[in-house]
N, C-alpha and C positions, 0 to 999 in steps of 0.2 A: 389598592385593589380589594374588593369586598371578599370577606371570608366565604360568603355563600357561593360566589363564583368559583372559588377554588374547590369547594366541596362538590359542586356540580361536575367539574372537570374530573376529579378523582372518581366520582361515581360512574361517570361515562366510561372511563378507562377500565373500571372494574367489570363492567357489563360487556366489554368489547370481546368479540370472539376472534381467535387467532386463525388466520388462513394458513394453509399448508405451505411450507417453504422448504427449500433444500437445506438439509443440515450442513453446517460449516465445521471445518476441522479446528478452528481456533477455539481453544478451551478458555473458559471464563470462570474465575473463582473470586468471590467476594469474601473478605475476611474482616474481623473486627478492627476498628481504629485505622483503617486504610481503605481509601476508595479504589475502585478499579475503573480504568478509562479505556474505552474502545476508540482508537483513532484510525484514520485512513482516508483515502481519497473520497471525494464526493461520489455518491452512487455505487460504492463498493459493497454495500449491504450491512452497514452498521446498525441501522434501525431494526432491520429484520433479525440481526444477530441478537439484539436486546430482547426482541419478542421470543426468540428461541431460548434465551436464558431463562425467561419467566416460565416458559413451557417445561424446561428442564427442572426448575424448582418445583413446579406442580407435580411433575411425574415422580419426584422423590418425596412426595408427601407434604410439601409446603402448602398451607392454606392460601387460597386466592386473596383473602383479605389481609394477608401478611405482606403483600406486594403493593407498593404505591408507585404508579408510573405516571410521569408527567412529560408530555411532548411539548417543548417550548416553541415550536413553530405553529402551535395552535393560535389562531387569530384572536381568541379570547384572552390570550396572554400578551398581546402586542404592546400593552401599556404597563406591563409589569416592571417594577423596579426592585433593586436589591432589598430594600426594606420590606417589600411584600413577600419575600421568599419565606419568611418565618411563618406566614400563614399556611404554608403547605403542611407541615407536620401538625400544626394546631388543628387544621381542618380534618386531616386524616384521623387523628386520635379522637376528634369529636364524633366521627362516624364509627370508628372501631376502638372504643376506650380500653378494651382488654387485650389489644393486639400484642403488647409487650410481654404479657404473661404467657403467651403461646409459643414464644421462640423469637428468633431474629426477625426484624422488620426490614424489608428490602425497599430502598428508594431507587428507582430507575429513572434517570433524567436524560432525555434525548435532546441534544442541542442546548444545554443549559448555558453555554457560553454566550448566548444571545443577551443574557442579563449581565450587565456590568456589575462587578462586585460579587458574583456568585460564589467565589472561593470561600469567603468567610462563612457562608451558610453551610456549605459542605463540611467545613471544619467543625461547625457547631453540631451538625448531625453526628459526626464521628466521635464526638465527646461521649456519646452514649454507646457503650460496648455492645448493646443489643441491636444497633443499627448497622446495616450494610448499604453501601452506596455504589451504584454503577452509573457512569456518565459516558456519553458518546459525543463525537463531533469531528468535523473534517477541517476545521479552521486552524490556522497557525497558533491561535490562542490555546490550543490543546496539544501543543508539542510536548514531548516527554519532559524536556528540561524545564519548560515553563510550568507544567503541571506540578512537577516535583518542587519547584521553588514556591509557587503560589500556595500549594497545600502543605508546605513545610515538610516535604518528604513523605507525606501520608497518602501516597498514590502509587499504584502499579499500572503502568500503561501497556496495553496490548494493541499491536497494529494489525488491522484487518486489510487484506489485499482483495483483489477481485478473485473470481473462481480459479482455483488450481485445476489442473487437468483431471485429477481424481474427483473433485467436486463437480466439474463439468459433466463427467460421465454419470455421476450420481444424479445430477439435475435431469439428465436425459433418460434416467432409469436404465442405464446400460451397465451390466456387470463387468468388472475388471477381469480380463482373461488374457494373460501374457504367455499362455502355454500352447493351446490348440491353434491349428492353422487358421480356422475361421475366426477365432477370438483375436488373434494378432492382426488379421485383415481388418476386423472391425475397429480395433484400437487405432490402426493407421488411418482409417477412413475418418474417424471422429477427430483424430489429432489434426488432420488437414483443416477441418472446420474450426477447431480451436485456434490454430495459427492464423487463420484468415480473419476470424470474427473477434478475437480478443477475449478478455476475461470479465467484462462488466456483466453482472448477473441479469440485469433487466433486458439486455439486447437479444436474448435468445428467442424472444417471441416475434422478432421482426425479420422481414426479408432483407437481403443484402443491401439494397438501395436505401431502405429506411434506416437500417442500423448505422450506416455512414452518416446520415443526417443527424441521428440521435447523438452520435459521438461528437459531431461538430457543435451541437447544442450543449453537450456536457462541457466542452472546451470553453465556449463563450461564458457559460455560467461560472466555471472555475476561475477564469480571469476576473470577471466582474465581482463575484461574491467573496472568493477566497483570497484574492489579491487586493483589488482596488478597495472594496468595502472593508476588508480587514485592516487596511492601513489608510484611514480617511484623512489623516493629517499630511500624508505625502503628496496629495493632489496629483495622483498618477494620471498621465495622459494615456487613454485607452489605446489610441492608434499606435503610439510608440511601444507600449507594453506588448500589444498583440503582435507587432512586427518582430520584436525581439524574441518573444516566446515561440512563435512559429518558426523563426529562423533556427532557434536552438533545437526544438523538438524534431525539425527536419533532419538534424544531424544524428539522430538516434543511432547508437552503436558506432559512432565516429568521434574522432578528436575534435575539440573546439578550443578556442581562446576568446576571452572577452574582447581583446583588442580587435580580432577579426570581425566579431559581431558588431562592434562599434563602427568599424569601417563600412560595413553594409548599411547600418542605420544612417550614417552620414551621406552615403551615396543615394539613399532613398529620400534624402531631404528631411530626415528626422533627427532633431538634436537630442543628444543623450550624453551625459557626462559619465566617466568611469565609475564614480561612486554610485550613481543611479543604476548603471548596468549591473554592478555587483549586488545592489539591493534587489533588483528584479530577479536575478538568479536565486538569491536566498529566498525570496517570497515564493517563487515557483516550487522550490524544494519543500518549503513549509506547507504548501498547499497539496503536497503529494502528487504533483503533476509529473515530476521527473526527478532523477538522481544523477549525481556526477560521481565519477570514479577516478581516483588519482593513481599515480604510479606507486608501485610497492617499493618503499625505501624507508630506512630509519631516519634519514636526514630531512628535516623540514625544508631546508634550503633547496635540496634537489627536488623535493616534491613540488615546491612552488615554481621551480624553473621549468618543469616538464608540463606538457599539455594534460588536460583532463579529457575524459570521454563522457558522453552524456547518454542517458537511457530514459526514454519515456516509460512511465510506470506501466502503461498499456501499449503494446506494440501496434494494435489496430488503431488506437487513438492517434499515434504518430503518423500512420498512413493516412488517416482521415483529414488531418489538418496541415499536412506538409505543404509548404509554399513552393518547394522545388520538387524534383522527382521523388516520389515517396520511397521509403525504404523497401528494398526488395525482400524476397523470402529469406535470404541469408542474414540480413541485418535484423529482420523481425525475429528470426530464430535466436539470434544472439541476445536481443532484448528480452525475449521470453525466458531464456535461461537465466539472465541476470535477475529478473523479477522473482523467479523461483528460488534462486540462491538467497535473495533478501527475505523471502517468505520463510526460509529455513533458518533464519536468524544468523546468517553468516556476515562476517566482515569481508568485503570484496575490494580488490585492487586489480589493476592490470600489471603485468610484469614486462619490463623492457629487457631484452636480451643484449648480450655484448656485441652481437653482430648486426645491430640495428633492427632486429626483429621484435616481435611482440607476442606474448602469451595473453590470450583474451582475459582470463581470470586466474588470480591466485586467491584462494579462499581459505579463510581461517574462521572456524566456528567460535562463537563467543564463549563456549564452555571449554574449549581446549586450545592447545598451542600448535597442534599439527596443521600442516598446510596441504592443500590439494591444488594441483594445476589442472585447468580445464581449457581446452581449445575447442571452439565452436566452428564447424565447417559444414555448409550445406551438403557438400558431396566431395569425397576424396577421389581425385582423378590422377592420371599420370602427370598432368601438368602442374597440379598444385600440391601433391602429396609431400614432396621434399620441402616446400615452403612451410606447410602446416605442421609437419611432424618433426623435421630435423632440429628445430630449436628446443624441443621438449627435453631430451636427455640432459643437456648441460643445465637447463633451467631446473630440472629436478634435483640434480646434484648440488646446485648453488643454494637451494632452499632446504635441502636435507630431506627430500621425500623420495621414495623408491619407485613410484609409478605415477602415471598421469592418465587423464580421461579426455577422450575426444568425442564430442557430441555432434552427431550428424542428423540428417533427416531420416535416412533409412538403413544405413550400413551398420552391421554388427559383426565384430570379430575381435580377436586378441592378436597382438603382434608385439615384437620386441625391436626397438630401434636403439642401436648403440648401447646395448646392455640394459635398457630401461623398458620394463613392460608397459605397454600402452593398451588401454581398453577402449575400443571404439564401439559406441552404443547409440542406437537411434533415440531421438529426443523423447518420443512417446513412452519408451520403456524407462528411461531415466526419470521422467516425471512421475512415474508410478512407484518408484523405489522408495 
């Protein structure tokens, strides 16, 4: 690829104006000798977060010419190869020959994984302590472990999710008010929309019918580009993958086994071996389409023997593509809580109780050893209170915690069950804590 073409692309990006976007809460920091990677599901806002990062740099006094941004889905780069990447910094420094003398130079690469062999070029840039590198991508090729391996540990990955409820309010320009009666009424009203519509940033401009269609388009693109195209040598059959994936995501907030999914595939006349099914499951997780949750135990054998639960990363997406009855508001609420727990960098399992019951989540933060038990229930009634609350005291004592949390749609109170304090809180308030 010609050096003049790269110079043109760099100059075009330098002259680009940034549109106003909703500030995100994910902090980004680029440091010497280590790249920073923004990963996450397709359409969750990674590109716009990279724009915001540049705006943050400029707001703190960084010169515009100290930032070199390349978007690798630019059609002009469609024939670029790894050996051409070296032209990027050559072209940049030919335009700005004194940039190194003015401070750090930031290279922001969106979707650089499209170029096979990109890792060596990033390592080359990082050899200069004056360089800072930010990369983004939604593919499995940018998984945290793969990045760390490919870049020899010289990378810090940050995962971006869809809008949190607080970001959703910020996008709608609604101030957080959890105190006044009118404020709480507004929070509940907007939360209804959040639970219904989901967390994808782009959807908020559409009416309900259109955003369901857009979610279905997202799903098809995710399967085609982030699974099938990401694994070209697997020769994945789209119909089989689609049936498997939709059957799985239809079970959001429910248990599943691969054996059961294989039975359904065979009944539908679709051949699929166990190794292929497990590969499909891994690819869908790598594409940030869904997560699985295993039982809380120190025993690997017990963990493998018990069922897993599945959660779509976006609860509205699960509703839009479900092949069976879509998840109701209770399961969507549980999936939303799960996504928020992951956003807060928690390690999440479910807890099986001795009486055959289940606690939805046992949460351990990555920075600490303490556990928190969380039960999610749309509404506590006379019929379900005993089932939802009675397992919590013994479960708290078994894991060494003195209280538990119950997240509902609207109810808020404190109670004590069998000597264990339980805090019952509406989801909208918990999301804002």
